[in-house]
C-alpha positions as CSV (number, residue, x, y, z in Angstrom):
1,X,-53.3,38.7,-20.0
2,X,-56.2,38.4,-17.7
3,X,-59.6,39.8,-18.3
4,X,-60.7,42.7,-15.9
5,X,-63.1,41.4,-13.3
6,X,-64.0,41.8,-9.7
7,X,-62.2,39.9,-7.0
8,X,-64.1,39.8,-3.7
9,X,-63.8,36.2,-2.4
10,X,-61.4,33.4,-2.3
11,X,-63.5,31.6,-4.9
12,X,-63.0,34.5,-7.3
13,X,-59.2,34.2,-6.9
14,X,-59.4,30.4,-7.4
15,X,-61.3,31.0,-10.7
16,X,-58.4,33.3,-11.8
17,X,-55.9,30.5,-11.1
18,X,-58.1,28.0,-12.8
19,X,-57.7,30.0,-16.1
20,X,-54.1,29.0,-16.0
21,X,-54.8,25.4,-15.0
22,X,-53.7,25.9,-11.4
23,X,-55.8,24.0,-8.9
24,X,-55.0,24.2,-5.2
25,X,-56.5,21.9,-2.5
26,X,-54.4,21.0,0.5
27,X,-57.3,20.2,2.8
28,X,-56.9,23.0,5.3
29,X,-58.4,26.3,4.2
30,X,-55.6,28.4,5.7
31,X,-52.9,26.4,3.9
32,X,-54.9,26.6,0.6
33,X,-55.0,30.4,0.9
34,X,-51.2,30.5,1.5
35,X,-50.5,28.2,-1.5
36,X,-52.8,30.2,-3.7
37,X,-50.9,33.4,-2.7
38,X,-47.6,31.7,-3.8
39,X,-49.1,30.5,-7.1
40,X,-50.5,34.0,-7.7
41,X,-47.0,35.5,-7.1
42,X,-45.5,33.0,-9.6
43,X,-48.1,34.0,-12.3
44,X,-47.4,37.7,-11.7
45,X,-43.6,37.2,-11.9
46,X,-44.1,35.2,-15.1
47,X,-46.0,38.2,-16.5
48,X,-49.2,36.5,-17.2
49,X,-51.2,38.4,-14.6
50,X,-51.3,42.2,-14.8
51,X,-50.5,44.5,-11.9
52,X,-54.1,45.6,-11.2
53,X,-55.4,42.0,-11.1
54,X,-52.5,40.9,-8.9
55,X,-53.1,43.7,-6.4
56,X,-56.9,43.0,-6.2
57,X,-56.4,39.3,-5.7
58,X,-53.6,39.8,-3.1
59,X,-56.0,42.1,-1.1
60,X,-58.6,39.4,-1.1
61,X,-56.1,36.7,-0.1
62,X,-54.9,38.9,2.8
63,X,-58.4,39.4,4.0
64,X,-59.4,35.7,3.7
65,X,-56.1,34.7,5.5
66,X,-56.8,37.1,8.4
67,X,-60.4,35.9,8.7
68,X,-59.4,32.2,8.7
69,X,-56.7,32.8,11.3
70,X,-59.4,34.4,13.5
71,X,-61.8,31.5,12.9
72,X,-59.1,29.0,13.9
73,X,-58.1,31.1,17.0
74,X,-61.8,31.3,18.1
75,X,-62.4,27.6,17.4
76,X,-64.9,28.2,14.6
77,X,-62.8,26.9,11.7
78,X,-64.9,25.3,8.9
């Protein structure tokens, strides 16, 4: 199982996936976030990520996804 830790940024969630040798880089941040969410779902369904960790990470991903959509909409995408 995963160690308890804080998840506040996309980087934090990426570090969680890295513990399971899951690396995501598509080239567009919005797509990266979406693929990370899918990979996190798979890890949770496989039982290797506990519920508390899964929920914290999903909240971060939703927030990051929403912010990235706003950046793209406003033309300030990174």
